[in-house]
PDB file with SEQRES, HELIX, SHEET and CRYST1 records, atoms N, CA, C and O in Angstrom:
SEQRES   1 A   79  MET THR THR GLU GLU LEU GLY ARG THR ILE ARG ALA ALA          
SEQRES   2 A   79  ARG ARG GLU GLN GLY LEU ARG GLN ASP LYS LEU ALA GLY          
SEQRES   3 A   79  ALA ALA GLY VAL GLY VAL ARG PHE LEU SER GLU LEU GLU          
SEQRES   4 A   79  ARG GLY LYS GLU THR ALA ARG VAL GLY LYS ALA LEU SER          
SEQRES   5 A   79  VAL LEU GLU ALA LEU GLY CYS LYS ILE ARG ILE HIS PRO          
SEQRES   6 A   79  PRO GLY VAL PRO CYS THR ASP PRO HIS GLY HIS GLY GLU          
SEQRES   7 A   79  ARG                                                          
HELIX    1 AA1 THR A    3  GLU A   16  1                                  14    
HELIX    2 AA2 GLN A   21  ALA A   28  1                                   8    
HELIX    3 AA3 VAL A   32  GLU A   39  1                                   8    
HELIX    4 AA4 VAL A   47  ALA A   56  1                                  10    
CRYST1    1.000    1.000    1.000  90.00  90.00  90.00 P 1           1          
ATOM      1  N   MET A   1       1.665   4.385  -5.785  1.00  0.00           N  
ATOM      2  CA  MET A   1       2.319   4.124  -7.049  1.00  0.00           C  
ATOM      3  C   MET A   1       3.032   2.783  -6.948  1.00  0.00           C  
ATOM      4  O   MET A   1       3.682   2.491  -5.945  1.00  0.00           O  
ATOM      5  N   THR A   2       2.909   1.974  -7.987  1.00  0.00           N  
ATOM      6  CA  THR A   2       3.594   0.687  -8.027  1.00  0.00           C  
ATOM      7  C   THR A   2       4.939   0.837  -8.724  1.00  0.00           C  
ATOM      8  O   THR A   2       5.216   1.866  -9.341  1.00  0.00           O  
ATOM      9  N   THR A   3       5.773  -0.192  -8.623  1.00  0.00           N  
ATOM     10  CA  THR A   3       7.061  -0.156  -9.323  1.00  0.00           C  
ATOM     11  C   THR A   3       6.847  -0.115 -10.831  1.00  0.00           C  
ATOM     12  O   THR A   3       7.633   0.494 -11.556  1.00  0.00           O  
ATOM     13  N   GLU A   4       5.784  -0.764 -11.304  1.00  0.00           N  
ATOM     14  CA  GLU A   4       5.487  -0.743 -12.735  1.00  0.00           C  
ATOM     15  C   GLU A   4       5.101   0.668 -13.190  1.00  0.00           C  
ATOM     16  O   GLU A   4       5.525   1.122 -14.252  1.00  0.00           O  
ATOM     17  N   GLU A   5       4.297   1.351 -12.380  1.00  0.00           N  
ATOM     18  CA  GLU A   5       3.902   2.723 -12.723  1.00  0.00           C  
ATOM     19  C   GLU A   5       5.109   3.659 -12.711  1.00  0.00           C  
ATOM     20  O   GLU A   5       5.236   4.524 -13.577  1.00  0.00           O  
ATOM     21  N   LEU A   6       5.986   3.484 -11.736  1.00  0.00           N  
ATOM     22  CA  LEU A   6       7.197   4.295 -11.683  1.00  0.00           C  
ATOM     23  C   LEU A   6       8.044   4.049 -12.926  1.00  0.00           C  
ATOM     24  O   LEU A   6       8.544   4.992 -13.538  1.00  0.00           O  
ATOM     25  N   GLY A   7       8.202   2.794 -13.293  1.00  0.00           N  
ATOM     26  CA  GLY A   7       8.975   2.457 -14.484  1.00  0.00           C  
ATOM     27  C   GLY A   7       8.399   3.073 -15.745  1.00  0.00           C  
ATOM     28  O   GLY A   7       9.135   3.618 -16.569  1.00  0.00           O  
ATOM     29  N   ARG A   8       7.080   2.988 -15.898  1.00  0.00           N  
ATOM     30  CA  ARG A   8       6.430   3.584 -17.073  1.00  0.00           C  
ATOM     31  C   ARG A   8       6.617   5.099 -17.088  1.00  0.00           C  
ATOM     32  O   ARG A   8       6.813   5.694 -18.148  1.00  0.00           O  
ATOM     33  N   THR A   9       6.556   5.714 -15.918  1.00  0.00           N  
ATOM     34  CA  THR A   9       6.739   7.162 -15.824  1.00  0.00           C  
ATOM     35  C   THR A   9       8.150   7.553 -16.233  1.00  0.00           C  
ATOM     36  O   THR A   9       8.342   8.519 -16.972  1.00  0.00           O  
ATOM     37  N   ILE A  10       9.131   6.809 -15.757  1.00  0.00           N  
ATOM     38  CA  ILE A  10      10.528   7.091 -16.099  1.00  0.00           C  
ATOM     39  C   ILE A  10      10.756   6.885 -17.591  1.00  0.00           C  
ATOM     40  O   ILE A  10      11.383   7.721 -18.241  1.00  0.00           O  
ATOM     41  N   ARG A  11      10.256   5.786 -18.138  1.00  0.00           N  
ATOM     42  CA  ARG A  11      10.423   5.518 -19.570  1.00  0.00           C  
ATOM     43  C   ARG A  11       9.784   6.634 -20.402  1.00  0.00           C  
ATOM     44  O   ARG A  11      10.383   7.107 -21.368  1.00  0.00           O  
ATOM     45  N   ALA A  12       8.583   7.052 -20.034  1.00  0.00           N  
ATOM     46  CA  ALA A  12       7.893   8.103 -20.782  1.00  0.00           C  
ATOM     47  C   ALA A  12       8.672   9.416 -20.729  1.00  0.00           C  
ATOM     48  O   ALA A  12       8.801  10.103 -21.742  1.00  0.00           O  
ATOM     49  N   ALA A  13       9.192   9.766 -19.552  1.00  0.00           N  
ATOM     50  CA  ALA A  13       9.966  11.007 -19.417  1.00  0.00           C  
ATOM     51  C   ALA A  13      11.248  10.934 -20.238  1.00  0.00           C  
ATOM     52  O   ALA A  13      11.641  11.915 -20.869  1.00  0.00           O  
ATOM     53  N   ARG A  14      11.898   9.778 -20.228  1.00  0.00           N  
ATOM     54  CA  ARG A  14      13.137   9.617 -21.008  1.00  0.00           C  
ATOM     55  C   ARG A  14      12.856   9.779 -22.492  1.00  0.00           C  
ATOM     56  O   ARG A  14      13.569  10.498 -23.192  1.00  0.00           O  
ATOM     57  N   ARG A  15      11.824   9.113 -22.966  1.00  0.00           N  
ATOM     58  CA  ARG A  15      11.487   9.184 -24.389  1.00  0.00           C  
ATOM     59  C   ARG A  15      11.050  10.588 -24.790  1.00  0.00           C  
ATOM     60  O   ARG A  15      11.396  11.067 -25.870  1.00  0.00           O  
ATOM     61  N   GLU A  16      10.289  11.245 -23.916  1.00  0.00           N  
ATOM     62  CA  GLU A  16       9.838  12.607 -24.194  1.00  0.00           C  
ATOM     63  C   GLU A  16      11.023  13.547 -24.366  1.00  0.00           C  
ATOM     64  O   GLU A  16      10.965  14.494 -25.151  1.00  0.00           O  
ATOM     65  N   GLN A  17      12.101  13.281 -23.626  1.00  0.00           N  
ATOM     66  CA  GLN A  17      13.302  14.111 -23.714  1.00  0.00           C  
ATOM     67  C   GLN A  17      14.258  13.641 -24.807  1.00  0.00           C  
ATOM     68  O   GLN A  17      15.329  14.219 -24.990  1.00  0.00           O  
ATOM     69  N   GLY A  18      13.867  12.589 -25.534  1.00  0.00           N  
ATOM     70  CA  GLY A  18      14.685  12.097 -26.636  1.00  0.00           C  
ATOM     71  C   GLY A  18      15.980  11.439 -26.197  1.00  0.00           C  
ATOM     72  O   GLY A  18      16.965  11.454 -26.936  1.00  0.00           O  
ATOM     73  N   LEU A  19      15.991  10.863 -25.008  1.00  0.00           N  
ATOM     74  CA  LEU A  19      17.202  10.235 -24.477  1.00  0.00           C  
ATOM     75  C   LEU A  19      17.189   8.731 -24.702  1.00  0.00           C  
ATOM     76  O   LEU A  19      16.156   8.078 -24.555  1.00  0.00           O  
ATOM     77  N   ARG A  20      18.341   8.192 -25.057  1.00  0.00           N  
ATOM     78  CA  ARG A  20      18.508   6.735 -25.092  1.00  0.00           C  
ATOM     79  C   ARG A  20      18.837   6.277 -23.680  1.00  0.00           C  
ATOM     80  O   ARG A  20      19.283   7.064 -22.845  1.00  0.00           O  
ATOM     81  N   GLN A  21      18.613   5.001 -23.427  1.00  0.00           N  
ATOM     82  CA  GLN A  21      18.887   4.467 -22.091  1.00  0.00           C  
ATOM     83  C   GLN A  21      20.342   4.663 -21.701  1.00  0.00           C  
ATOM     84  O   GLN A  21      20.625   4.999 -20.551  1.00  0.00           O  
ATOM     85  N   ASP A  22      21.272   4.463 -22.624  1.00  0.00           N  
ATOM     86  CA  ASP A  22      22.682   4.593 -22.259  1.00  0.00           C  
ATOM     87  C   ASP A  22      23.039   6.024 -21.873  1.00  0.00           C  
ATOM     88  O   ASP A  22      23.860   6.239 -20.982  1.00  0.00           O  
ATOM     89  N   LYS A  23      22.432   6.995 -22.532  1.00  0.00           N  
ATOM     90  CA  LYS A  23      22.717   8.400 -22.208  1.00  0.00           C  
ATOM     91  C   LYS A  23      22.144   8.775 -20.841  1.00  0.00           C  
ATOM     92  O   LYS A  23      22.813   9.436 -20.047  1.00  0.00           O  
ATOM     93  N   LEU A  24      20.914   8.355 -20.570  1.00  0.00           N  
ATOM     94  CA  LEU A  24      20.320   8.652 -19.268  1.00  0.00           C  
ATOM     95  C   LEU A  24      21.066   7.927 -18.160  1.00  0.00           C  
ATOM     96  O   LEU A  24      21.316   8.500 -17.099  1.00  0.00           O  
ATOM     97  N   ALA A  25      21.422   6.676 -18.397  1.00  0.00           N  
ATOM     98  CA  ALA A  25      22.164   5.915 -17.388  1.00  0.00           C  
ATOM     99  C   ALA A  25      23.471   6.628 -17.048  1.00  0.00           C  
ATOM    100  O   ALA A  25      23.830   6.744 -15.876  1.00  0.00           O  
ATOM    101  N   GLY A  26      24.179   7.103 -18.066  1.00  0.00           N  
ATOM    102  CA  GLY A  26      25.426   7.829 -17.835  1.00  0.00           C  
ATOM    103  C   GLY A  26      25.211   9.111 -17.052  1.00  0.00           C  
ATOM    104  O   GLY A  26      25.980   9.424 -16.143  1.00  0.00           O  
ATOM    105  N   ALA A  27      24.167   9.856 -17.403  1.00  0.00           N  
ATOM    106  CA  ALA A  27      23.874  11.115 -16.713  1.00  0.00           C  
ATOM    107  C   ALA A  27      23.488  10.880 -15.258  1.00  0.00           C  
ATOM    108  O   ALA A  27      23.769  11.707 -14.391  1.00  0.00           O  
ATOM    109  N   ALA A  28      22.842   9.746 -14.997  1.00  0.00           N  
ATOM    110  CA  ALA A  28      22.386   9.434 -13.640  1.00  0.00           C  
ATOM    111  C   ALA A  28      23.429   8.680 -12.830  1.00  0.00           C  
ATOM    112  O   ALA A  28      23.273   8.517 -11.620  1.00  0.00           O  
ATOM    113  N   GLY A  29      24.490   8.217 -13.481  1.00  0.00           N  
ATOM    114  CA  GLY A  29      25.518   7.461 -12.771  1.00  0.00           C  
ATOM    115  C   GLY A  29      25.089   6.051 -12.415  1.00  0.00           C  
ATOM    116  O   GLY A  29      25.525   5.498 -11.406  1.00  0.00           O  
ATOM    117  N   VAL A  30      24.228   5.467 -13.252  1.00  0.00           N  
ATOM    118  CA  VAL A  30      23.774   4.093 -13.034  1.00  0.00           C  
ATOM    119  C   VAL A  30      24.066   3.283 -14.289  1.00  0.00           C  
ATOM    120  O   VAL A  30      24.374   3.847 -15.339  1.00  0.00           O  
ATOM    121  N   GLY A  31      23.972   1.977 -14.183  1.00  0.00           N  
ATOM    122  CA  GLY A  31      24.194   1.114 -15.329  1.00  0.00           C  
ATOM    123  C   GLY A  31      22.954   1.018 -16.210  1.00  0.00           C  
ATOM    124  O   GLY A  31      21.831   1.224 -15.749  1.00  0.00           O  
ATOM    125  N   VAL A  32      23.174   0.704 -17.478  1.00  0.00           N  
ATOM    126  CA  VAL A  32      22.064   0.535 -18.415  1.00  0.00           C  
ATOM    127  C   VAL A  32      21.155  -0.602 -17.959  1.00  0.00           C  
ATOM    128  O   VAL A  32      19.934  -0.505 -18.077  1.00  0.00           O  
ATOM    129  N   ARG A  33      21.740  -1.672 -17.442  1.00  0.00           N  
ATOM    130  CA  ARG A  33      20.926  -2.792 -16.969  1.00  0.00           C  
ATOM    131  C   ARG A  33      19.990  -2.352 -15.844  1.00  0.00           C  
ATOM    132  O   ARG A  33      18.810  -2.705 -15.840  1.00  0.00           O  
ATOM    133  N   PHE A  34      20.517  -1.580 -14.890  1.00  0.00           N  
ATOM    134  CA  PHE A  34      19.672  -1.087 -13.803  1.00  0.00           C  
ATOM    135  C   PHE A  34      18.534  -0.249 -14.358  1.00  0.00           C  
ATOM    136  O   PHE A  34      17.382  -0.431 -13.963  1.00  0.00           O  
ATOM    137  N   LEU A  35      18.842   0.670 -15.273  1.00  0.00           N  
ATOM    138  CA  LEU A  35      17.811   1.536 -15.843  1.00  0.00           C  
ATOM    139  C   LEU A  35      16.761   0.718 -16.584  1.00  0.00           C  
ATOM    140  O   LEU A  35      15.565   0.982 -16.460  1.00  0.00           O  
ATOM    141  N   SER A  36      17.199  -0.264 -17.348  1.00  0.00           N  
ATOM    142  CA  SER A  36      16.266  -1.127 -18.071  1.00  0.00           C  
ATOM    143  C   SER A  36      15.332  -1.849 -17.110  1.00  0.00           C  
ATOM    144  O   SER A  36      14.123  -1.908 -17.335  1.00  0.00           O  
ATOM    145  N   GLU A  37      15.893  -2.394 -16.047  1.00  0.00           N  
ATOM    146  CA  GLU A  37      15.077  -3.102 -15.053  1.00  0.00           C  
ATOM    147  C   GLU A  37      14.135  -2.134 -14.333  1.00  0.00           C  
ATOM    148  O   GLU A  37      12.992  -2.484 -14.039  1.00  0.00           O  
ATOM    149  N   LEU A  38      14.607  -0.934 -14.052  1.00  0.00           N  
ATOM    150  CA  LEU A  38      13.775   0.073 -13.403  1.00  0.00           C  
ATOM    151  C   LEU A  38      12.591   0.432 -14.297  1.00  0.00           C  
ATOM    152  O   LEU A  38      11.459   0.528 -13.823  1.00  0.00           O  
ATOM    153  N   GLU A  39      12.848   0.630 -15.580  1.00  0.00           N  
ATOM    154  CA  GLU A  39      11.780   0.971 -16.517  1.00  0.00           C  
ATOM    155  C   GLU A  39      10.775  -0.166 -16.675  1.00  0.00           C  
ATOM    156  O   GLU A  39       9.605   0.078 -16.972  1.00  0.00           O  
ATOM    157  N   ARG A  40      11.215  -1.389 -16.482  1.00  0.00           N  
ATOM    158  CA  ARG A  40      10.307  -2.542 -16.582  1.00  0.00           C  
ATOM    159  C   ARG A  40       9.560  -2.796 -15.279  1.00  0.00           C  
ATOM    160  O   ARG A  40       8.716  -3.690 -15.210  1.00  0.00           O  
ATOM    161  N   GLY A  41       9.864  -2.017 -14.247  1.00  0.00           N  
ATOM    162  CA  GLY A  41       9.132  -2.134 -12.995  1.00  0.00           C  
ATOM    163  C   GLY A  41       9.660  -3.180 -12.043  1.00  0.00           C  
ATOM    164  O   GLY A  41       8.961  -3.582 -11.114  1.00  0.00           O  
ATOM    165  N   LYS A  42      10.898  -3.631 -12.264  1.00  0.00           N  
ATOM    166  CA  LYS A  42      11.476  -4.614 -11.350  1.00  0.00           C  
ATOM    167  C   LYS A  42      11.652  -3.982  -9.972  1.00  0.00           C  
ATOM    168  O   LYS A  42      12.195  -2.886  -9.833  1.00  0.00           O  
ATOM    169  N   GLU A  43      11.180  -4.700  -8.965  1.00  0.00           N  
ATOM    170  CA  GLU A  43      11.333  -4.190  -7.602  1.00  0.00           C  
ATOM    171  C   GLU A  43      12.803  -4.234  -7.215  1.00  0.00           C  
ATOM    172  O   GLU A  43      13.511  -5.195  -7.515  1.00  0.00           O  
ATOM    173  N   THR A  44      13.241  -3.195  -6.554  1.00  0.00           N  
ATOM    174  CA  THR A  44      14.637  -3.097  -6.171  1.00  0.00           C  
ATOM    175  C   THR A  44      14.758  -2.321  -4.867  1.00  0.00           C  
ATOM    176  O   THR A  44      13.922  -1.471  -4.561  1.00  0.00           O  
ATOM    177  N   ALA A  45      15.788  -2.613  -4.114  1.00  0.00           N  
ATOM    178  CA  ALA A  45      16.036  -1.894  -2.870  1.00  0.00           C  
ATOM    179  C   ALA A  45      16.955  -0.698  -3.104  1.00  0.00           C  
ATOM    180  O   ALA A  45      17.326  -0.011  -2.153  1.00  0.00           O  
ATOM    181  N   ARG A  46      17.316  -0.447  -4.330  1.00  0.00           N  
ATOM    182  CA  ARG A  46      18.257   0.625  -4.642  1.00  0.00           C  
ATOM    183  C   ARG A  46      17.525   1.935  -4.910  1.00  0.00           C  
ATOM    184  O   ARG A  46      17.537   2.462  -6.022  1.00  0.00           O  
ATOM    185  N   VAL A  47      16.907   2.429  -3.887  1.00  0.00           N  
ATOM    186  CA  VAL A  47      16.120   3.650  -4.000  1.00  0.00           C  
ATOM    187  C   VAL A  47      17.002   4.822  -4.419  1.00  0.00           C  
ATOM    188  O   VAL A  47      16.588   5.662  -5.219  1.00  0.00           O  
ATOM    189  N   GLY A  48      18.200   4.877  -3.886  1.00  0.00           N  
ATOM    190  CA  GLY A  48      19.109   5.970  -4.223  1.00  0.00           C  
ATOM    191  C   GLY A  48      19.390   6.052  -5.706  1.00  0.00           C  
ATOM    192  O   GLY A  48      19.434   7.146  -6.269  1.00  0.00           O  
ATOM    193  N   LYS A  49      19.580   4.913  -6.348  1.00  0.00           N  
ATOM    194  CA  LYS A  49      19.823   4.904  -7.790  1.00  0.00           C  
ATOM    195  C   LYS A  49      18.584   5.357  -8.553  1.00  0.00           C  
ATOM    196  O   LYS A  49      18.688   6.107  -9.523  1.00  0.00           O  
ATOM    197  N   ALA A  50      17.413   4.902  -8.116  1.00  0.00           N  
ATOM    198  CA  ALA A  50      16.170   5.325  -8.770  1.00  0.00           C  
ATOM    199  C   ALA A  50      16.005   6.840  -8.645  1.00  0.00           C  
ATOM    200  O   ALA A  50      15.589   7.499  -9.598  1.00  0.00           O  
ATOM    201  N   LEU A  51      16.326   7.388  -7.483  1.00  0.00           N  
ATOM    202  CA  LEU A  51      16.239   8.832  -7.292  1.00  0.00           C  
ATOM    203  C   LEU A  51      17.235   9.571  -8.177  1.00  0.00           C  
ATOM    204  O   LEU A  51      16.939  10.666  -8.654  1.00  0.00           O  
ATOM    205  N   SER A  52      18.407   8.990  -8.403  1.00  0.00           N  
ATOM    206  CA  SER A  52      19.397   9.601  -9.294  1.00  0.00           C  
ATOM    207  C   SER A  52      18.874   9.677 -10.719  1.00  0.00           C  
ATOM    208  O   SER A  52      19.092  10.670 -11.413  1.00  0.00           O  
ATOM    209  N   VAL A  53      18.180   8.623 -11.160  1.00  0.00           N  
ATOM    210  CA  VAL A  53      17.591   8.613 -12.504  1.00  0.00           C  
ATOM    211  C   VAL A  53      16.538   9.712 -12.605  1.00  0.00           C  
ATOM    212  O   VAL A  53      16.522  10.473 -13.572  1.00  0.00           O  
ATOM    213  N   LEU A  54      15.664   9.793 -11.610  1.00  0.00           N  
ATOM    214  CA  LEU A  54      14.627  10.823 -11.624  1.00  0.00           C  
ATOM    215  C   LEU A  54      15.242  12.220 -11.635  1.00  0.00           C  
ATOM    216  O   LEU A  54      14.764  13.103 -12.347  1.00  0.00           O  
ATOM    217  N   GLU A  55      16.292  12.421 -10.855  1.00  0.00           N  
ATOM    218  CA  GLU A  55      16.959  13.721 -10.818  1.00  0.00           C  
ATOM    219  C   GLU A  55      17.567  14.057 -12.174  1.00  0.00           C  
ATOM    220  O   GLU A  55      17.475  15.199 -12.624  1.00  0.00           O  
ATOM    221  N   ALA A  56      18.188  13.079 -12.831  1.00  0.00           N  
ATOM    222  CA  ALA A  56      18.789  13.307 -14.143  1.00  0.00           C  
ATOM    223  C   ALA A  56      17.735  13.689 -15.180  1.00  0.00           C  
ATOM    224  O   ALA A  56      18.036  14.395 -16.143  1.00  0.00           O  
ATOM    225  N   LEU A  57      16.501  13.225 -14.985  1.00  0.00           N  
ATOM    226  CA  LEU A  57      15.396  13.576 -15.882  1.00  0.00           C  
ATOM    227  C   LEU A  57      14.743  14.906 -15.503  1.00  0.00           C  
ATOM    228  O   LEU A  57      13.888  15.410 -16.231  1.00  0.00           O  
ATOM    229  N   GLY A  58      15.144  15.465 -14.375  1.00  0.00           N  
ATOM    230  CA  GLY A  58      14.532  16.702 -13.907  1.00  0.00           C  
ATOM    231  C   GLY A  58      13.198  16.484 -13.210  1.00  0.00           C  
ATOM    232  O   GLY A  58      12.418  17.420 -13.041  1.00  0.00           O  
ATOM    233  N   CYS A  59      12.939  15.243 -12.807  1.00  0.00           N  
ATOM    234  CA  CYS A  59      11.678  14.911 -12.131  1.00  0.00           C  
ATOM    235  C   CYS A  59      11.821  15.096 -10.624  1.00  0.00           C  
ATOM    236  O   CYS A  59      12.911  14.968 -10.065  1.00  0.00           O  
ATOM    237  N   LYS A  60      10.725  15.393  -9.997  1.00  0.00           N  
ATOM    238  CA  LYS A  60      10.682  15.549  -8.546  1.00  0.00           C  
ATOM    239  C   LYS A  60       9.697  14.551  -7.966  1.00  0.00           C  
ATOM    240  O   LYS A  60       8.725  14.182  -8.624  1.00  0.00           O  
ATOM    241  N   ILE A  61       9.938  14.116  -6.747  1.00  0.00           N  
ATOM    242  CA  ILE A  61       9.006  13.254  -6.027  1.00  0.00           C  
ATOM    243  C   ILE A  61       8.526  14.038  -4.818  1.00  0.00           C  
ATOM    244  O   ILE A  61       9.317  14.627  -4.082  1.00  0.00           O  
ATOM    245  N   ARG A  62       7.222  14.033  -4.631  1.00  0.00           N  
ATOM    246  CA  ARG A  62       6.654  14.670  -3.444  1.00  0.00           C  
ATOM    247  C   ARG A  62       5.873  13.614  -2.684  1.00  0.00           C  
ATOM    248  O   ARG A  62       5.134  12.828  -3.277  1.00  0.00           O  
ATOM    249  N   ILE A  63       6.040  13.600  -1.383  1.00  0.00           N  
ATOM    250  CA  ILE A  63       5.341  12.644  -0.531  1.00  0.00           C  
ATOM    251  C   ILE A  63       4.335  13.425   0.304  1.00  0.00           C  
ATOM    252  O   ILE A  63       4.665  14.439   0.919  1.00  0.00           O  
ATOM    253  N   HIS A  64       3.112  12.933   0.311  1.00  0.00           N  
ATOM    254  CA  HIS A  64       2.043  13.607   1.036  1.00  0.00           C  
ATOM    255  C   HIS A  64       1.548  12.714   2.156  1.00  0.00           C  
ATOM    256  O   HIS A  64       1.068  11.610   1.897  1.00  0.00           O  
ATOM    257  N   PRO A  65       1.653  13.167   3.394  1.00  0.00           N  
ATOM    258  CA  PRO A  65       1.128  12.389   4.512  1.00  0.00           C  
ATOM    259  C   PRO A  65      -0.386  12.212   4.380  1.00  0.00           C  
ATOM    260  O   PRO A  65      -1.054  13.042   3.765  1.00  0.00           O  
ATOM    261  N   PRO A  66      -0.922  11.146   4.948  1.00  0.00           N  
ATOM    262  CA  PRO A  66      -2.366  10.940   4.910  1.00  0.00           C  
ATOM    263  C   PRO A  66      -3.103  12.149   5.485  1.00  0.00           C  
ATOM    264  O   PRO A  66      -2.683  12.733   6.485  1.00  0.00           O  
ATOM    265  N   GLY A  67      -4.194  12.507   4.842  1.00  0.00           N  
ATOM    266  CA  GLY A  67      -5.008  13.612   5.323  1.00  0.00           C  
ATOM    267  C   GLY A  67      -4.560  14.981   4.860  1.00  0.00           C  
ATOM    268  O   GLY A  67      -5.252  15.970   5.102  1.00  0.00           O  
ATOM    269  N   VAL A  68      -3.410  15.060   4.195  1.00  0.00           N  
ATOM    270  CA  VAL A  68      -2.927  16.337   3.681  1.00  0.00           C  
ATOM    271  C   VAL A  68      -3.244  16.374   2.193  1.00  0.00           C  
ATOM    272  O   VAL A  68      -2.810  15.489   1.455  1.00  0.00           O  
ATOM    273  N   PRO A  69      -3.996  17.385   1.730  1.00  0.00           N  
ATOM    274  CA  PRO A  69      -4.351  17.427   0.313  1.00  0.00           C  
ATOM    275  C   PRO A  69      -3.118  17.608  -0.564  1.00  0.00           C  
ATOM    276  O   PRO A  69      -2.191  18.335  -0.205  1.00  0.00           O  
ATOM    277  N   CYS A  70      -3.116  16.953  -1.695  1.00  0.00           N  
ATOM    278  CA  CYS A  70      -2.024  17.070  -2.661  1.00  0.00           C  
ATOM    279  C   CYS A  70      -2.266  18.291  -3.533  1.00  0.00           C  
ATOM    280  O   CYS A  70      -3.368  18.484  -4.046  1.00  0.00           O  
ATOM    281  N   THR A  71      -1.247  19.108  -3.698  1.00  0.00           N  
ATOM    282  CA  THR A  71      -1.324  20.250  -4.600  1.00  0.00           C  
ATOM    283  C   THR A  71      -0.048  20.300  -5.408  1.00  0.00           C  
ATOM    284  O   THR A  71       1.009  19.864  -4.951  1.00  0.00           O  
ATOM    285  N   ASP A  72      -0.152  20.838  -6.617  1.00  0.00           N  
ATOM    286  CA  ASP A  72       1.059  21.005  -7.411  1.00  0.00           C  
ATOM    287  C   ASP A  72       1.702  22.336  -7.023  1.00  0.00           C  
ATOM    288  O   ASP A  72       1.107  23.104  -6.267  1.00  0.00           O  
ATOM    289  N   PRO A  73       2.905  22.625  -7.524  1.00  0.00           N  
ATOM    290  CA  PRO A  73       3.599  23.857  -7.123  1.00  0.00           C  
ATOM    291  C   PRO A  73       2.848  25.130  -7.495  1.00  0.00           C  
ATOM    292  O   PRO A  73       3.144  26.202  -6.966  1.00  0.00           O  
ATOM    293  N   HIS A  74       1.881  25.021  -8.399  1.00  0.00           N  
ATOM    294  CA  HIS A  74       1.129  26.182  -8.845  1.00  0.00           C  
ATOM    295  C   HIS A  74      -0.172  26.351  -8.066  1.00  0.00           C  
ATOM    296  O   HIS A  74      -0.980  27.221  -8.390  1.00  0.00           O  
ATOM    297  N   GLY A  75      -0.382  25.523  -7.037  1.00  0.00           N  
ATOM    298  CA  GLY A  75      -1.541  25.664  -6.186  1.00  0.00           C  
ATOM    299  C   GLY A  75      -2.787  24.943  -6.659  1.00  0.00           C  
ATOM    300  O   GLY A  75      -3.871  25.161  -6.117  1.00  0.00           O  
ATOM    301  N   HIS A  76      -2.650  24.083  -7.666  1.00  0.00           N  
ATOM    302  CA  HIS A  76      -3.794  23.327  -8.157  1.00  0.00           C  
ATOM    303  C   HIS A  76      -3.964  22.065  -7.329  1.00  0.00           C  
ATOM    304  O   HIS A  76      -2.990  21.555  -6.776  1.00  0.00           O  
ATOM    305  N   GLY A  77      -5.178  21.558  -7.236  1.00  0.00           N  
ATOM    306  CA  GLY A  77      -5.434  20.324  -6.502  1.00  0.00           C  
ATOM    307  C   GLY A  77      -4.916  19.110  -7.238  1.00  0.00           C  
ATOM    308  O   GLY A  77      -4.477  19.199  -8.385  1.00  0.00           O  
ATOM    309  N   GLU A  78      -4.973  17.968  -6.561  1.00  0.00           N  
ATOM    310  CA  GLU A  78      -4.521  16.711  -7.149  1.00  0.00           C  
ATOM    311  C   GLU A  78      -5.357  16.388  -8.368  1.00  0.00           C  
ATOM    312  O   GLU A  78      -6.566  16.619  -8.389  1.00  0.00           O  
ATOM    313  N   ARG A  79      -4.700  15.849  -9.386  1.00  0.00           N  
ATOM    314  CA  ARG A  79      -5.400  15.489 -10.616  1.00  0.00           C  
ATOM    315  C   ARG A  79      -5.643  14.023 -10.671  1.00  0.00           C  
ATOM    316  O   ARG A  79      -6.223  13.529 -11.637  1.00  0.00           O  
TER     317      ARG A  79                                                      
END                                                                             
């Protein structure tokens, strides 16, 4: 996943939940500027803040080591 893809995913989740950037930023404990830059795919070393935004949206990140098949929590294969 690229930073641009992550940003698009976050923006889509925020919009789907009907949240404005200022409301999500407040819920995640980050600034609106950071959230805006994150949604635009700006590379940043502030992984903790990005994770806070994802948590505020109710999103989860799963990391799969090479050679391990990806499955969703319901036992389906990678899509």
